[in-house]
Structures are given as C-alpha cells and as structure tokens.
C-alpha positions in Angstrom: 191.6 105.5 -25.0 189.2 106.1 -27.5 187.8 103.4 -29.6 186.6 104.6 -32.8 183.7 102.0 -33.6 183.1 102.3 -37.5 184.8 103.8 -40.5 181.3 105.6 -41.3 180.5 108.6 -39.2 177.2 108.3 -39.5 176.3 104.6 -38.0 175.2 104.8 -34.5 175.8 101.7 -32.2 172.4 100.9 -32.6 172.6 100.8 -36.3 175.6 98.3 -36.1 175.5 94.5 -37.2 176.1 92.0 -34.4 179.0 91.0 -35.5 180.7 94.5 -35.8 179.6 95.1 -32.1 181.3 91.9 -31.1 184.1 93.0 -32.9 183.8 96.3 -30.6 183.6 94.0 -27.4 186.8 92.2 -28.4 188.5 95.4 -28.8 187.4 96.2 -25.2 188.5 93.0 -23.8 192.1 93.4 -25.6 192.6 96.8 -24.3 191.5 95.7 -21.1 193.9 92.9 -20.5 196.5 95.2 -22.0 195.9 98.1 -19.2 195.9 95.7 -16.5 199.4 94.7 -16.8 200.4 98.6 -16.3 201.9 98.7 -12.6 199.8 101.5 -11.6 196.5 101.1 -12.9 193.8 99.7 -10.3 190.7 100.2 -12.1 189.1 100.4 -16.0 186.2 101.1 -17.0 184.8 101.1 -20.8 181.9 103.7 -21.5 180.2 105.4 -24.1 178.3 108.3 -24.5 175.6 108.7 -27.1 174.2 112.4 -27.7 175.1 115.9 -26.9 173.4 115.8 -23.2 175.1 112.3 -22.3 178.4 113.6 -23.0 179.6 113.0 -26.5 182.0 115.4 -27.7 182.8 113.8 -31.2 180.0 113.2 -34.0 181.9 109.9 -35.0 180.5 106.6 -33.2 183.2 106.2 -30.4 183.5 104.8 -26.8 186.3 105.3 -24.1 188.3 103.3 -21.9 190.1 104.6 -18.9 192.8 103.4 -16.8 193.3 104.9 -13.3 195.7 104.5 -10.4 192.6 105.1 -8.0 189.4 104.0 -7.7 186.2 106.4 -8.2 184.3 107.0 -4.9 181.2 105.5 -6.7 182.8 102.1 -7.2 184.4 102.1 -3.6 181.0 102.8 -2.4 179.4 99.7 -4.5 182.4 97.6 -3.4 182.1 98.4 0.1 178.1 97.6 0.0 179.3 94.2 -2.0 181.7 93.1 0.4 179.4 93.9 3.3 176.6 91.9 1.8 178.7 89.1 1.3 180.0 89.1 4.6 176.6 89.1 6.2 175.1 86.8 3.4 177.5 84.8 1.9 176.6 85.3 -1.6 177.6 87.8 -4.2 174.9 90.8 -4.3 175.2 91.0 -8.0 174.3 87.2 -8.3 171.6 87.7 -5.8 170.2 90.6 -7.2 170.2 88.8 -10.8 168.2 85.8 -9.0 165.8 88.0 -7.3 165.1 89.8 -10.4 164.4 86.5 -12.5 162.3 84.9 -9.6 160.2 88.1 -9.7 159.9 88.7 -13.3 158.5 92.1 -13.4 161.3 94.0 -14.9 162.9 91.6 -17.2 163.6 92.7 -20.6 165.3 89.9 -22.1 166.8 86.6 -20.7 169.1 84.7 -22.8 171.5 81.5 -21.5 174.3 84.2 -21.0 172.8 87.5 -20.1 169.8 89.0 -18.8 168.5 92.4 -19.5 166.5 94.0 -16.7 165.5 97.5 -15.3 166.8 97.8 -11.9 164.4 98.3 -9.1 164.2 102.1 -8.1 165.9 103.4 -11.5 168.0 106.1 -11.4 167.1 107.7 -14.5 164.9 107.1 -17.7 165.5 104.2 -19.7 167.7 102.8 -17.1 168.6 99.0 -17.8 171.5 96.5 -16.2 172.7 93.8 -18.7 174.1 91.0 -16.2 176.2 87.9 -17.0 174.1 84.7 -15.8 177.8 83.4 -14.6 179.6 85.2 -11.7 182.6 87.1 -12.9 184.5 90.1 -11.6 186.3 91.6 -14.4 185.4 92.0 -18.3 188.9 90.6 -19.4 187.3 87.1 -18.2 184.6 87.1 -21.0 184.8 84.3 -23.4 184.2 84.9 -27.4 180.9 82.9 -27.0 179.9 85.2 -24.4 180.9 88.4 -26.3 178.7 87.3 -29.1 175.7 87.1 -27.0 176.6 90.3 -25.2 176.6 91.7 -28.6 172.9 90.5 -29.2 171.7 91.7 -26.3 173.4 95.2 -26.1 172.4 95.5 -29.9 169.0 94.6 -29.4 168.4 96.6 -26.3 170.3 99.9 -28.0 167.8 99.4 -31.2 164.7 99.0 -28.6 165.8 102.1 -26.9 166.3 103.9 -30.3 162.7 103.0 -31.7 160.7 103.1 -28.5 162.1 106.6 -27.1 163.5 108.3 -30.4 167.1 107.5 -30.3 167.4 109.5 -26.5 171.1 110.5 -25.2 172.6 107.8 -23.3 175.6 106.6 -21.3 176.5 102.7 -21.1 179.2 101.5 -18.7 180.9 98.2 -18.5 181.8 97.9 -14.9 184.3 95.7 -13.6 185.8 95.3 -10.0 189.2 97.1 -9.4 192.1 95.0 -10.5 193.1 93.7 -7.1 189.6 92.4 -6.0 188.2 88.9 -6.7 
C-alpha cells in the first residue's frame, strides 16, 4: 500500500507539522491493524524512501506498507538473535540495548518520556539512527495515541536535524515490528 502523506507535492516529511506527522503515524497503525487480520499475512513492514538514491520512485511525499505471507531473511536473523539473547539472559535484547545506550549516554540524540533517539553502535550507514520506545512493545499496532503524538515529535525533530545538518540527504526509515505470530 502507498500512503500519500500530504496533498501538497512539494512538502517533504521533515517540513510537515507534528500534528500532521501524527496523522500519518495513526494511518500506519490503522492500516497495520487492518492488514494483520488477513489470514495469510505473516509480516508487516512500514517504510519510507526519501530521495532518488534511497529508492524514491514518486516525487510526491509518500511512504509504503507491505504485508507479506513470508518473513524476510533479515527479520528472521534479527528474531533468531533476539530469541537467543532472551534465552541466555532472560531479557529483551532491544530493551537491554536501550538501557545500555541510556547508561552510556555517548550516542544519545534525544531522550523523551516515551522514546529515545540514538545512533547505534557500529552504525551501518552515515546518519544511521534508531528511535526506540521506552516501553516494551513487539508490534506497531500496540502504540497509543499519546505515544503516536510523542513519536511524531521525535521523528519530525530528527528529520529536520538531518535535513539541516546534512543538506537533506537521501534516507530510508522503517518501522519494524515482530512477525505477527511472535510475542
């Protein structure tokens, strides 16, 4: 599915008001909830490509939602590692990463009551950043309206910072969730 983000074709996501970003995030949640009801859907991925080198095929600001009957090999590998970590340590890998990043304080970009933005250790690309929820959740459709508003604020600020600091580089963002049959 394609989500057209704004009626104006000349706006980028970083130019949009927080309330409008929150509307987009609510649409993502609504579509996620609807798509998860399909019996053959195993995995839902929400993503945005910004710029030609990032894979943008349309000029108009948009994002995409895919619902697939299979789980990608990348997600399978991450899930396998998260399971292994939980079996060995008794805690969620992602919650532990977030806690360690907060304690270290070295790569933190923004800390809020609901979300933390940080640069991951050994980033895979320039300007790589993660935004983690402070409360454990395995799927995007669990997000509350209050947290959507908070996420819209963090996401908007980070995209504006990226645009100002790096001259509006091409980027991708992905909202990752566990496969639908995983807790």
